[in-house]
Biopython code that builds the backbone (N, CA, C, O; Angstrom):
import numpy as np
from Bio.PDB.StructureBuilder import StructureBuilder

atoms = [
    (1, "MET", "N", (-61.717, 15.442, -10.149)),
    (1, "MET", "CA", (-60.300, 15.272, -10.341)),
    (1, "MET", "C", (-60.030, 14.715, -11.727)),
    (1, "MET", "O", (-60.805, 13.920, -12.257)),
    (2, "GLY", "N", (-58.912, 15.149, -12.306)),
    (2, "GLY", "CA", (-58.564, 14.714, -13.644)),
    (2, "GLY", "C", (-57.669, 13.487, -13.629)),
    (2, "GLY", "O", (-57.295, 12.976, -12.573)),
    (3, "ASP", "N", (-57.339, 13.033, -14.819)),
    (3, "ASP", "CA", (-56.432, 11.885, -14.954)),
    (3, "ASP", "C", (-55.023, 12.282, -14.530)),
    (3, "ASP", "O", (-54.595, 13.416, -14.744)),
    (4, "VAL", "N", (-54.305, 11.332, -13.923)),
    (4, "VAL", "CA", (-52.915, 11.556, -13.538)),
    (4, "VAL", "C", (-52.041, 11.206, -14.730)),
    (4, "VAL", "O", (-52.109, 10.101, -15.268)),
    (5, "VAL", "N", (-51.230, 12.154, -15.126)),
    (5, "VAL", "CA", (-50.329, 11.947, -16.267)),
    (5, "VAL", "C", (-48.928, 11.719, -15.722)),
    (5, "VAL", "O", (-48.388, 12.581, -15.029)),
    (6, "PRO", "N", (-48.329, 10.566, -16.026)),
    (6, "PRO", "CA", (-46.975, 10.312, -15.515)),
    (6, "PRO", "C", (-45.964, 11.251, -16.157)),
    (6, "PRO", "O", (-46.084, 11.620, -17.325)),
    (7, "LEU", "N", (-44.975, 11.624, -15.371)),
    (7, "LEU", "CA", (-43.886, 12.445, -15.891)),
    (7, "LEU", "C", (-43.010, 11.606, -16.796)),
    (7, "LEU", "O", (-42.846, 10.410, -16.551)),
    (8, "PRO", "N", (-42.445, 12.194, -17.828)),
    (8, "PRO", "CA", (-41.553, 11.413, -18.705)),
    (8, "PRO", "C", (-40.308, 10.963, -17.942)),
    (8, "PRO", "O", (-39.793, 11.674, -17.079)),
    (9, "VAL", "N", (-39.847, 9.780, -18.280)),
    (9, "VAL", "CA", (-38.635, 9.239, -17.657)),
    (9, "VAL", "C", (-37.431, 9.831, -18.374)),
    (9, "VAL", "O", (-37.342, 9.802, -19.601)),
    (10, "ARG", "N", (-36.505, 10.368, -17.582)),
    (10, "ARG", "CA", (-35.299, 10.942, -18.181)),
    (10, "ARG", "C", (-34.322, 9.829, -18.534)),
    (10, "ARG", "O", (-34.031, 8.955, -17.717)),
    (11, "GLN", "N", (-33.838, 9.874, -19.722)),
    (11, "GLN", "CA", (-32.837, 8.905, -20.173)),
    (11, "GLN", "C", (-31.460, 9.387, -19.758)),
    (11, "GLN", "O", (-31.151, 10.574, -19.865)),
    (12, "GLN", "N", (-30.640, 8.469, -19.288)),
    (12, "GLN", "CA", (-29.272, 8.829, -18.951)),
    (12, "GLN", "C", (-28.467, 8.961, -20.225)),
    (12, "GLN", "O", (-28.731, 8.263, -21.204)),
    (13, "PRO", "N", (-27.482, 9.855, -20.221)),
    (13, "PRO", "CA", (-26.639, 9.999, -21.410)),
    (13, "PRO", "C", (-25.975, 8.681, -21.774)),
    (13, "PRO", "O", (-25.739, 7.839, -20.907)),
    (14, "GLN", "N", (-25.677, 8.503, -23.040)),
    (14, "GLN", "CA", (-25.068, 7.275, -23.564)),
    (14, "GLN", "C", (-23.760, 6.952, -22.854)),
    (14, "GLN", "O", (-23.488, 5.786, -22.570)),
    (15, "GLU", "N", (-22.928, 7.986, -22.556)),
    (15, "GLU", "CA", (-21.621, 7.744, -21.956)),
    (15, "GLU", "C", (-21.727, 7.033, -20.610)),
    (15, "GLU", "O", (-20.888, 6.191, -20.291)),
    (16, "SER", "N", (-22.736, 7.358, -19.826)),
    (16, "SER", "CA", (-22.818, 6.781, -18.486)),
    (16, "SER", "C", (-23.248, 5.321, -18.518)),
    (16, "SER", "O", (-23.059, 4.613, -17.530)),
    (17, "ARG", "N", (-23.816, 4.852, -19.615)),
    (17, "ARG", "CA", (-24.235, 3.455, -19.718)),
    (17, "ARG", "C", (-23.110, 2.552, -20.199)),
    (17, "ARG", "O", (-23.202, 1.332, -20.065)),
    (18, "GLU", "N", (-22.067, 3.118, -20.749)),
    (18, "GLU", "CA", (-20.948, 2.319, -21.246)),
    (18, "GLU", "C", (-20.006, 1.982, -20.099)),
    (18, "GLU", "O", (-19.961, 2.676, -19.084)),
    (19, "ALA", "N", (-19.265, 0.915, -20.282)),
    (19, "ALA", "CA", (-18.278, 0.536, -19.273)),
    (19, "ALA", "C", (-17.216, 1.631, -19.183)),
    (19, "ALA", "O", (-16.834, 2.205, -20.202)),
    (20, "PRO", "N", (-16.743, 1.921, -17.988)),
    (20, "PRO", "CA", (-15.719, 2.963, -17.864)),
    (20, "PRO", "C", (-14.419, 2.547, -18.545)),
    (20, "PRO", "O", (-14.068, 1.368, -18.597)),
    (21, "GLU", "N", (-13.736, 3.526, -19.050)),
    (21, "GLU", "CA", (-12.437, 3.299, -19.696)),
    (21, "GLU", "C", (-11.453, 2.782, -18.640)),
    (21, "GLU", "O", (-11.412, 3.315, -17.531)),
    (22, "PRO", "N", (-10.657, 1.747, -18.968)),
    (22, "PRO", "CA", (-9.690, 1.261, -17.973)),
    (22, "PRO", "C", (-8.636, 2.325, -17.675)),
    (22, "PRO", "O", (-8.291, 3.137, -18.534)),
    (23, "LEU", "N", (-8.147, 2.304, -16.474)),
    (23, "LEU", "CA", (-7.059, 3.204, -16.106)),
    (23, "LEU", "C", (-5.784, 2.775, -16.827)),
    (23, "LEU", "O", (-5.635, 1.613, -17.204)),
    (24, "TRP", "N", (-4.875, 3.716, -17.014)),
    (24, "TRP", "CA", (-3.613, 3.426, -17.685)),
    (24, "TRP", "C", (-2.886, 2.285, -16.971)),
    (24, "TRP", "O", (-2.377, 1.375, -17.625)),
    (25, "ARG", "N", (-2.833, 2.324, -15.637)),
    (25, "ARG", "CA", (-2.114, 1.282, -14.904)),
    (25, "ARG", "C", (-2.748, -0.089, -15.094)),
    (25, "ARG", "O", (-2.047, -1.101, -15.081)),
    (26, "GLU", "N", (-4.067, -0.135, -15.271)),
    (26, "GLU", "CA", (-4.742, -1.412, -15.523)),
    (26, "GLU", "C", (-4.375, -1.953, -16.903)),
    (26, "GLU", "O", (-4.136, -3.149, -17.066)),
    (27, "SER", "N", (-4.335, -1.072, -17.883)),
    (27, "SER", "CA", (-3.964, -1.486, -19.241)),
    (27, "SER", "C", (-2.507, -1.936, -19.300)),
    (27, "SER", "O", (-2.185, -2.924, -19.961)),
    (28, "VAL", "N", (-1.638, -1.218, -18.615)),
    (28, "VAL", "CA", (-0.219, -1.591, -18.569)),
    (28, "VAL", "C", (-0.072, -2.967, -17.928)),
    (28, "VAL", "O", (0.628, -3.831, -18.457)),
    (29, "GLY", "N", (-0.722, -3.165, -16.804)),
    (29, "GLY", "CA", (-0.633, -4.439, -16.108)),
    (29, "GLY", "C", (-1.133, -5.602, -16.938)),
    (29, "GLY", "O", (-0.524, -6.672, -16.956)),
    (30, "ARG", "N", (-2.240, -5.390, -17.622)),
    (30, "ARG", "CA", (-2.803, -6.449, -18.473)),
    (30, "ARG", "C", (-1.827, -6.827, -19.579)),
    (30, "ARG", "O", (-1.631, -8.011, -19.857)),
    (31, "GLU", "N", (-1.217, -5.838, -20.206)),
    (31, "GLU", "CA", (-0.254, -6.118, -21.283)),
    (31, "GLU", "C", (0.998, -6.812, -20.753)),
    (31, "GLU", "O", (1.506, -7.741, -21.381)),
    (32, "LEU", "N", (1.493, -6.365, -19.604)),
    (32, "LEU", "CA", (2.682, -7.015, -19.028)),
    (32, "LEU", "C", (2.393, -8.475, -18.715)),
    (32, "LEU", "O", (3.198, -9.351, -19.030)),
    (33, "ARG", "N", (1.257, -8.735, -18.103)),
    (33, "ARG", "CA", (0.910, -10.119, -17.750)),
    (33, "ARG", "C", (0.732, -10.969, -19.008)),
    (33, "ARG", "O", (1.202, -12.105, -19.059)),
    (34, "GLN", "N", (0.061, -10.427, -20.017)),
    (34, "GLN", "CA", (-0.138, -11.189, -21.258)),
    (34, "GLN", "C", (1.204, -11.524, -21.904)),
    (34, "GLN", "O", (1.405, -12.642, -22.378)),
    (35, "GLU", "N", (2.111, -10.568, -21.924)),
    (35, "GLU", "CA", (3.425, -10.806, -22.525)),
    (35, "GLU", "C", (4.209, -11.839, -21.715)),
    (35, "GLU", "O", (4.863, -12.712, -22.286)),
    (36, "ARG", "N", (4.142, -11.740, -20.397)),
    (36, "ARG", "CA", (4.853, -12.703, -19.556)),
    (36, "ARG", "C", (4.306, -14.108, -19.764)),
    (36, "ARG", "O", (5.073, -15.062, -19.890)),
    (37, "HIS", "N", (2.993, -14.237, -19.800)),
    (37, "HIS", "CA", (2.390, -15.557, -20.026)),
    (37, "HIS", "C", (2.730, -16.082, -21.420)),
    (37, "HIS", "O", (3.020, -17.268, -21.582)),
    (38, "ALA", "N", (2.696, -15.204, -22.430)),
    (38, "ALA", "CA", (3.006, -15.624, -23.802)),
    (38, "ALA", "C", (4.438, -16.131, -23.923)),
    (38, "ALA", "O", (4.730, -17.022, -24.721)),
    (39, "SER", "N", (5.328, -15.547, -23.118)),
    (39, "SER", "CA", (6.728, -15.986, -23.178)),
    (39, "SER", "C", (6.996, -17.180, -22.263)),
    (39, "SER", "O", (8.105, -17.714, -22.249)),
    (40, "GLY", "N", (5.981, -17.602, -21.499)),
    (40, "GLY", "CA", (6.127, -18.761, -20.633)),
    (40, "GLY", "C", (7.028, -18.529, -19.429)),
    (40, "GLY", "O", (7.591, -19.475, -18.878)),
    (41, "ARG", "N", (7.164, -17.279, -19.025)),
    (41, "ARG", "CA", (8.066, -16.955, -17.910)),
    (41, "ARG", "C", (7.308, -16.810, -16.607)),
    (41, "ARG", "O", (6.139, -16.423, -16.581)),
    (42, "ARG", "N", (8.000, -17.130, -15.530)),
    (42, "ARG", "CA", (7.415, -17.013, -14.201)),
    (42, "ARG", "C", (7.549, -15.573, -13.694)),
    (42, "ARG", "O", (8.460, -14.840, -14.079)),
    (43, "LEU", "N", (6.626, -15.200, -12.833)),
    (43, "LEU", "CA", (6.625, -13.869, -12.233)),
    (43, "LEU", "C", (7.952, -13.586, -11.531)),
    (43, "LEU", "O", (8.518, -12.504, -11.687)),
    (44, "VAL", "N", (8.446, -14.549, -10.765)),
    (44, "VAL", "CA", (9.688, -14.328, -10.010)),
    (44, "VAL", "C", (10.884, -14.117, -10.937)),
    (44, "VAL", "O", (11.786, -13.345, -10.610)),
    (45, "ASP", "N", (10.904, -14.780, -12.071)),
    (45, "ASP", "CA", (12.028, -14.629, -13.001)),
    (45, "ASP", "C", (12.037, -13.250, -13.655)),
    (45, "ASP", "O", (13.086, -12.613, -13.756)),
    (46, "VAL", "N", (10.881, -12.795, -14.093)),
    (46, "VAL", "CA", (10.791, -11.468, -14.711)),
    (46, "VAL", "C", (11.091, -10.392, -13.675)),
    (46, "VAL", "O", (11.796, -9.425, -13.964)),
    (47, "ALA", "N", (10.555, -10.560, -12.467)),
    (47, "ALA", "CA", (10.798, -9.586, -11.401)),
    (47, "ALA", "C", (12.286, -9.484, -11.084)),
    (47, "ALA", "O", (12.819, -8.385, -10.928)),
    (48, "GLU", "N", (12.949, -10.623, -10.989)),
    (48, "GLU", "CA", (14.383, -10.617, -10.691)),
    (48, "GLU", "C", (15.165, -9.904, -11.777)),
    (48, "GLU", "O", (16.047, -9.095, -11.486)),
    (49, "GLU", "N", (14.848, -10.199, -13.019)),
    (49, "GLU", "CA", (15.560, -9.549, -14.131)),
    (49, "GLU", "C", (15.298, -8.045, -14.166)),
    (49, "GLU", "O", (16.180, -7.270, -14.535)),
    (50, "ALA", "N", (14.097, -7.634, -13.787)),
    (50, "ALA", "CA", (13.742, -6.208, -13.788)),
    (50, "ALA", "C", (14.253, -5.481, -12.552)),
    (50, "ALA", "O", (14.281, -4.251, -12.518)),
    (51, "GLY", "N", (14.665, -6.253, -11.521)),
    (51, "GLY", "CA", (15.158, -5.622, -10.306)),
    (51, "GLY", "C", (14.055, -5.141, -9.382)),
    (51, "GLY", "O", (14.244, -4.187, -8.626)),
    (52, "VAL", "N", (12.892, -5.803, -9.440)),
    (52, "VAL", "CA", (11.777, -5.474, -8.550)),
    (52, "VAL", "C", (11.368, -6.740, -7.813)),
    (52, "VAL", "O", (11.747, -7.845, -8.201)),
    (53, "SER", "N", (10.607, -6.576, -6.770)),
    (53, "SER", "CA", (10.147, -7.756, -6.033)),
    (53, "SER", "C", (9.008, -8.429, -6.808)),
    (53, "SER", "O", (8.284, -7.762, -7.547)),
    (54, "PRO", "N", (8.851, -9.732, -6.642)),
    (54, "PRO", "CA", (7.721, -10.415, -7.280)),
    (54, "PRO", "C", (6.373, -9.826, -6.834)),
    (54, "PRO", "O", (5.430, -9.747, -7.622)),
    (55, "GLN", "N", (6.296, -9.417, -5.569)),
    (55, "GLN", "CA", (5.048, -8.827, -5.073)),
    (55, "GLN", "C", (4.727, -7.532, -5.808)),
    (55, "GLN", "O", (3.574, -7.286, -6.161)),
    (56, "TYR", "N", (5.742, -6.705, -6.040)),
    (56, "TYR", "CA", (5.521, -5.438, -6.742)),
    (56, "TYR", "C", (5.091, -5.698, -8.183)),
    (56, "TYR", "O", (4.135, -5.086, -8.658)),
    (57, "LEU", "N", (5.776, -6.588, -8.881)),
    (57, "LEU", "CA", (5.400, -6.904, -10.253)),
    (57, "LEU", "C", (3.980, -7.447, -10.308)),
    (57, "LEU", "O", (3.220, -7.107, -11.214)),
    (58, "SER", "N", (3.620, -8.281, -9.354)),
    (58, "SER", "CA", (2.261, -8.815, -9.300)),
    (58, "SER", "C", (1.240, -7.689, -9.140)),
    (58, "SER", "O", (0.195, -7.699, -9.790)),
    (59, "GLU", "N", (1.541, -6.725, -8.277)),
    (59, "GLU", "CA", (0.628, -5.598, -8.075)),
    (59, "GLU", "C", (0.517, -4.745, -9.336)),
    (59, "GLU", "O", (-0.562, -4.247, -9.656)),
    (60, "VAL", "N", (1.624, -4.575, -10.047)),
    (60, "VAL", "CA", (1.587, -3.829, -11.313)),
    (60, "VAL", "C", (0.723, -4.581, -12.322)),
    (60, "VAL", "O", (-0.127, -3.982, -12.981)),
    (61, "GLU", "N", (0.935, -5.880, -12.444)),
    (61, "GLU", "CA", (0.159, -6.686, -13.396)),
    (61, "GLU", "C", (-1.335, -6.666, -13.084)),
    (61, "GLU", "O", (-2.160, -6.757, -13.992)),
    (62, "ARG", "N", (-1.683, -6.548, -11.812)),
    (62, "ARG", "CA", (-3.097, -6.506, -11.429)),
    (62, "ARG", "C", (-3.676, -5.102, -11.475)),
    (62, "ARG", "O", (-4.843, -4.902, -11.136)),
    (63, "GLY", "N", (-2.866, -4.113, -11.898)),
    (63, "GLY", "CA", (-3.352, -2.741, -12.021)),
    (63, "GLY", "C", (-3.480, -2.012, -10.706)),
    (63, "GLY", "O", (-4.184, -1.006, -10.621)),
    (64, "LEU", "N", (-2.806, -2.506, -9.670)),
    (64, "LEU", "CA", (-2.897, -1.881, -8.348)),
    (64, "LEU", "C", (-1.819, -0.827, -8.120)),
    (64, "LEU", "O", (-1.997, 0.079, -7.305)),
    (65, "LYS", "N", (-0.710, -0.940, -8.830)),
    (65, "LYS", "CA", (0.400, 0.007, -8.691)),
    (65, "LYS", "C", (0.649, 0.683, -10.029)),
    (65, "LYS", "O", (0.482, 0.080, -11.089)),
    (66, "ASP", "N", (1.050, 1.943, -9.960)),
    (66, "ASP", "CA", (1.385, 2.729, -11.137)),
    (66, "ASP", "C", (2.895, 2.972, -11.096)),
    (66, "ASP", "O", (3.349, 3.890, -10.414)),
    (67, "PRO", "N", (3.678, 2.163, -11.815)),
    (67, "PRO", "CA", (5.131, 2.257, -11.688)),
    (67, "PRO", "C", (5.693, 3.544, -12.289)),
    (67, "PRO", "O", (5.116, 4.127, -13.207)),
    (68, "SER", "N", (6.823, 3.965, -11.752)),
    (68, "SER", "CA", (7.534, 5.103, -12.340)),
    (68, "SER", "C", (8.010, 4.712, -13.739)),
    (68, "SER", "O", (8.001, 3.536, -14.103)),
    (69, "SER", "N", (8.418, 5.700, -14.506)),
    (69, "SER", "CA", (8.893, 5.405, -15.862)),
    (69, "SER", "C", (10.142, 4.526, -15.829)),
    (69, "SER", "O", (10.331, 3.687, -16.710)),
    (70, "GLU", "N", (10.991, 4.711, -14.828)),
    (70, "GLU", "CA", (12.199, 3.899, -14.722)),
    (70, "GLU", "C", (11.867, 2.440, -14.431)),
    (70, "GLU", "O", (12.439, 1.535, -15.039)),
    (71, "LEU", "N", (10.937, 2.212, -13.494)),
    (71, "LEU", "CA", (10.556, 0.833, -13.180)),
    (71, "LEU", "C", (9.794, 0.196, -14.331)),
    (71, "LEU", "O", (9.967, -0.990, -14.613)),
    (72, "LEU", "N", (8.960, 0.970, -14.991)),
    (72, "LEU", "CA", (8.235, 0.439, -16.140)),
    (72, "LEU", "C", (9.216, 0.030, -17.237)),
    (72, "LEU", "O", (9.064, -1.027, -17.850)),
    (73, "ALA", "N", (10.214, 0.861, -17.480)),
    (73, "ALA", "CA", (11.227, 0.521, -18.491)),
    (73, "ALA", "C", (11.961, -0.766, -18.121)),
    (73, "ALA", "O", (12.257, -1.583, -18.992)),
    (74, "ALA", "N", (12.254, -0.947, -16.842)),
    (74, "ALA", "CA", (12.936, -2.168, -16.403)),
    (74, "ALA", "C", (12.048, -3.396, -16.603)),
    (74, "ALA", "O", (12.520, -4.446, -17.038)),
    (75, "MET", "N", (10.770, -3.258, -16.285)),
    (75, "MET", "CA", (9.859, -4.405, -16.411)),
    (75, "MET", "C", (9.611, -4.775, -17.866)),
    (75, "MET", "O", (9.637, -5.955, -18.215)),
    (76, "VAL", "N", (9.369, -3.778, -18.727)),
    (76, "VAL", "CA", (9.143, -4.116, -20.134)),
    (76, "VAL", "C", (10.436, -4.605, -20.768)),
    (76, "VAL", "O", (10.408, -5.469, -21.645)),
    (77, "GLY", "N", (11.577, -4.059, -20.333)),
    (77, "GLY", "CA", (12.862, -4.521, -20.847)),
    (77, "GLY", "C", (13.131, -5.971, -20.487)),
    (77, "GLY", "O", (13.688, -6.726, -21.284)),
    (78, "ALA", "N", (12.731, -6.357, -19.274)),
    (78, "ALA", "CA", (12.902, -7.757, -18.862)),
    (78, "ALA", "C", (12.059, -8.692, -19.712)),
    (78, "ALA", "O", (12.351, -9.884, -19.812)),
    (79, "LEU", "N", (11.014, -8.151, -20.325)),
    (79, "LEU", "CA", (10.159, -8.952, -21.211)),
    (79, "LEU", "C", (10.559, -8.808, -22.681)),
    (79, "LEU", "O", (9.907, -9.368, -23.562)),
    (80, "GLY", "N", (11.625, -8.061, -22.941)),
    (80, "GLY", "CA", (12.088, -7.885, -24.315)),
    (80, "GLY", "C", (11.280, -6.863, -25.100)),
    (80, "GLY", "O", (11.259, -6.895, -26.331)),
    (81, "LEU", "N", (10.618, -5.961, -24.394)),
    (81, "LEU", "CA", (9.810, -4.929, -25.049)),
    (81, "LEU", "C", (10.389, -3.554, -24.761)),
    (81, "LEU", "O", (11.349, -3.418, -24.003)),
    (82, "SER", "N", (9.801, -2.548, -25.368)),
    (82, "SER", "CA", (10.117, -1.155, -25.054)),
    (82, "SER", "C", (8.830, -0.487, -24.575)),
    (82, "SER", "O", (7.732, -1.002, -24.785)),
    (83, "ILE", "N", (8.983, 0.653, -23.938)),
    (83, "ILE", "CA", (7.795, 1.395, -23.497)),
    (83, "ILE", "C", (6.964, 1.809, -24.704)),
    (83, "ILE", "O", (5.734, 1.806, -24.642)),
    (84, "GLY", "N", (7.621, 2.163, -25.795)),
    (84, "GLY", "CA", (6.895, 2.535, -27.011)),
    (84, "GLY", "C", (6.040, 1.402, -27.549)),
    (84, "GLY", "O", (4.896, 1.616, -27.951)),
    (85, "THR", "N", (6.594, 0.197, -27.555)),
    (85, "THR", "CA", (5.836, -0.971, -28.005)),
    (85, "THR", "C", (4.653, -1.227, -27.091)),
    (85, "THR", "O", (3.552, -1.521, -27.556)),
    (86, "LEU", "N", (4.880, -1.115, -25.798)),
    (86, "LEU", "CA", (3.808, -1.312, -24.835)),
    (86, "LEU", "C", (2.693, -0.288, -25.051)),
    (86, "LEU", "O", (1.515, -0.644, -25.079)),
    (87, "ALA", "N", (3.066, 0.970, -25.202)),
    (87, "ALA", "CA", (2.072, 2.026, -25.417)),
    (87, "ALA", "C", (1.302, 1.815, -26.714)),
    (87, "ALA", "O", (0.095, 2.051, -26.764)),
    (88, "THR", "N", (1.986, 1.374, -27.758)),
    (88, "THR", "CA", (1.331, 1.104, -29.038)),
    (88, "THR", "C", (0.321, -0.025, -28.903)),
    (88, "THR", "O", (-0.784, 0.057, -29.441)),
    (89, "ARG", "N", (0.696, -1.076, -28.189)),
    (89, "ARG", "CA", (-0.231, -2.195, -27.973)),
    (89, "ARG", "C", (-1.477, -1.737, -27.221)),
    (89, "ARG", "O", (-2.599, -2.083, -27.590)),
    (90, "ILE", "N", (-1.265, -0.957, -26.167)),
    (90, "ILE", "CA", (-2.393, -0.481, -25.383)),
    (90, "ILE", "C", (-3.277, 0.426, -26.233)),
    (90, "ILE", "O", (-4.503, 0.324, -26.191)),
    (91, "GLY", "N", (-2.656, 1.304, -26.996)),
    (91, "GLY", "CA", (-3.419, 2.218, -27.846)),
    (91, "GLY", "C", (-4.184, 1.520, -28.942)),
    (91, "GLY", "O", (-5.243, 1.996, -29.352)),
    (92, "SER", "N", (-3.676, 0.401, -29.428)),
    (92, "SER", "CA", (-4.357, -0.295, -30.527)),
    (92, "SER", "C", (-5.502, -1.177, -30.042)),
    (92, "SER", "O", (-6.340, -1.596, -30.841)),
    (93, "THR", "N", (-5.548, -1.463, -28.740)),
    (93, "THR", "CA", (-6.622, -2.312, -28.228)),
    (93, "THR", "C", (-7.758, -1.527, -27.597)),
    (93, "THR", "O", (-8.801, -2.103, -27.287)),
    (94, "ALA", "N", (-7.581, -0.230, -27.400)),
    (94, "ALA", "CA", (-8.616, 0.588, -26.771)),
    (94, "ALA", "C", (-9.165, 1.595, -27.786)),
    (94, "ALA", "O", (-8.446, 2.015, -28.693)),
    (95, "PRO", "N", (-10.432, 1.981, -27.637)),
    (95, "PRO", "CA", (-10.968, 3.028, -28.497)),
    (95, "PRO", "C", (-10.262, 4.353, -28.212)),
    (95, "PRO", "O", (-9.659, 4.519, -27.152)),
    (96, "GLN", "N", (-10.334, 5.283, -29.141)),
    (96, "GLN", "CA", (-9.714, 6.585, -28.955)),
    (96, "GLN", "C", (-10.241, 7.204, -27.677)),
    (96, "GLN", "O", (-11.448, 7.392, -27.523)),
    (97, "SER", "N", (-9.342, 7.521, -26.763)),
    (97, "SER", "CA", (-9.756, 8.023, -25.460)),
    (97, "SER", "C", (-8.596, 8.760, -24.836)),
    (97, "SER", "O", (-7.493, 8.754, -25.382)),
    (98, "PRO", "N", (-8.830, 9.409, -23.678)),
    (98, "PRO", "CA", (-7.721, 10.066, -22.984)),
    (98, "PRO", "C", (-6.610, 9.102, -22.600)),
    (98, "PRO", "O", (-5.448, 9.502, -22.540)),
    (99, "VAL", "N", (-6.943, 7.824, -22.335)),
    (99, "VAL", "CA", (-5.909, 6.852, -21.993)),
    (99, "VAL", "C", (-4.956, 6.695, -23.160)),
    (99, "VAL", "O", (-3.740, 6.656, -22.972)),
    (100, "CYS", "N", (-5.504, 6.605, -24.377)),
    (100, "CYS", "CA", (-4.655, 6.447, -25.548)),
    (100, "CYS", "C", (-3.804, 7.695, -25.775)),
    (100, "CYS", "O", (-2.641, 7.597, -26.165)),
    (101, "LEU", "N", (-4.389, 8.868, -25.530)),
    (101, "LEU", "CA", (-3.657, 10.092, -25.747)),
    (101, "LEU", "C", (-2.518, 10.251, -24.742)),
    (101, "LEU", "O", (-1.519, 10.910, -25.029)),
    (102, "ALA", "N", (-2.672, 9.643, -23.561)),
    (102, "ALA", "CA", (-1.633, 9.726, -22.545)),
    (102, "ALA", "C", (-0.448, 8.847, -22.908)),
    (102, "ALA", "O", (0.650, 9.045, -22.387)),
    (103, "ALA", "N", (-0.651, 7.891, -23.780)),
    (103, "ALA", "CA", (0.420, 6.984, -24.154)),
    (103, "ALA", "C", (1.416, 7.750, -24.976)),
    (103, "ALA", "O", (2.421, 7.187, -25.411)),
]
sb = StructureBuilder()
sb.init_structure("model")
sb.init_model(0)
sb.init_chain("A")
sb.init_seg("    ")
for serial, (resi, resn, name, xyz) in enumerate(atoms, 1):
    if name == "N":
        sb.init_residue(resn, " ", resi, " ")
    sb.init_atom(name, np.array(xyz, "f"), 0.0, 1.0, " ", f" {name:<3s}", serial, name[0])
structure = sb.get_structure()
């Protein structure tokens, strides 16, 4: 019998080793929460001004809900922002990706 030669180990592609790109709703939620905290406002106050429940705003901030464009406009407006500003912030903090292109 001859020597046993091990098979070469297949390397996984580089993309699969990187952290997955955040979902759009996760990026939106993170930015909304950061802006709310920076302005020193409470969740209930922003929710009331936006016309949504505090529970819904909390779910959006945690990336669990994907708000309609109308609700998103109300929430960013309650924070003194525009959807364009929000999209620009998200696009400037993430590498070029489909998430950025969707903004």
